[in-house]
N, C-alpha and C positions, 0 to 999 in steps of 0.2 A: 504494500500500500504506500503510495507516494503521498506525502503530506504537502499540502500547498500552504504557503504563507500568505497571510493577508494583513493588511494594515488596520489599525484600530480606527483610523480616520480615512475618509475618502480623499482622493487627490483634489487639489484646488481646481476650480473651474478654469478653462483655458484662457479666459479673458484677462487673468491676472498678469499675463505677459505684456499686456498693453501698457501697464503702469511701471515697468521695470526701470525706466529712466526718470521717474518722478522725483527722486531725491536730488538729482543733479539739475533737472530742468522741470519745474512744476507746470510749465505751460505745455509740456509734451503729452498731457492727458488728452485722449480722444474726445471728440465732440459727443454729446449725448445723442441718443437716437431721436429721430423726428417725432413730434407729437402726433398721436393718432387723431385725425379729424373727427369732429362730432358727427354722429349719424344724422343725416338729414333726409327727410322724406318718409319712406315706409320701411318697416322691418317686420319679420315674422317670428313669433314666439309661440311654441307649442301648437303650431298649425293655425294660429290666429294672426291676421295682419293688423298692425298698429301703425298709427302716424306719430311722428315725433313732435309735431306741433299741436297735439290735441289740447283743446281748451276745455275748461269746465262748462258743460252745457247750462244754459239758463233755466230757471225754474219754469218760464213760460213754455219752453220746448217740452216740458213734462206736464203741461196743463195744470200748473200750480201757480197760485197768486203769490207774489213776493211781498212779505210782510215787513221788510226792513228797507231803508233808503238805498238807492243805487248810486254809485259814483266811485271815483277813485279814492276819496278821502273819508270813507265811512269808518266809524269807530266800531270795530268788530267786537271788542270786549263789551261795550255798552249794549250793542244789538243782541249779542248772545245772552247777556243777563236779562234783557227785556223779554226776549222770547222764552227764556227759561221760566221767568215769573208768570208769563202768560200761560205757559204750559201747565204750571202748577195750579193756577186759577181754574183753567178749563177742566183739569182732572177732578178738582174739588166740586165743580159744578156738575160734572158727569156723575159723581157719587150721589149728589143731591137728587139729580134727575132719576137715577136708578132707584132711589128710595121712594120718591114721590110719584113720578110719571114714567114707569119703565118702558112704555111704548115709544117715548120721544128721545131715545138715546142716540139715534143714528146721526142727527145733526151735530151733536157734541163730538161724536167719534170723528166725523169729517173735519171738524175744526182742529181737533188734536192731531189728526194726520197731517193737516196743512202746516201746523206749527212744527211738527217733527221734520217734515220735508225741508222747511226753511232752516231749521237748526242744522240738519244734515248738510245742506248746501253751504251754509256759512262755515261749518267745520271743514268741509272739503276744500273751500277756498284757502284755508290755512295750511293745507298739505305741503305746498312748495316751501313755505317758511319752515315748517317742521323738518322737512328733508334737509334743508340747508343747515339748520341748527344741529341736527343729528350728525351730519357729516363733519361739521366744525368740531363738535364734541369728540367724535371718534379720532379725528386727526390730532387734536390737542392731547388726548390720552396716549396716542401712539408716540407723539413727540416726547411726552413726559416719561413713558416707559423706556424709550431709547436713551434719553438723557440719564435716567437712573442706571441703565445697563452700562453706559459709558463710565459713569461715576464709579460703579462697582468694579469695573475692569481696571480703572486707574488705581483704585485702592488695593 
């Protein structure tokens, strides 16, 4: 039986040779690879075609009345609170109607459904901001972990 020897660590990747003259000439480092352009147009995921410029559809396209003001400078926090209070009020009214006049509950259910659609639409308009904030948080935590790893190595 012939025994083969193996290293405890794998060999370094071949691109390390590109940096062999770095100590003598730091400008000899190769240029970074080009950035990948953003996907523009359409792409297919799991057999479904998607557009990259999809916008949030309006409530009117779903046959729902918009209960908050429209415009670029709306206060989302205030509007969400207002809709939440209105939802609570309508649910309490629904409870009263179910106790006193159970046959007239359908109108209140439609009102609650409209408020929930508006709340859902407002929350969906915040998704891009949430995605950016999540990405920033992830990148900051990665930077922190790498700085900590560098500090540990130095010690």
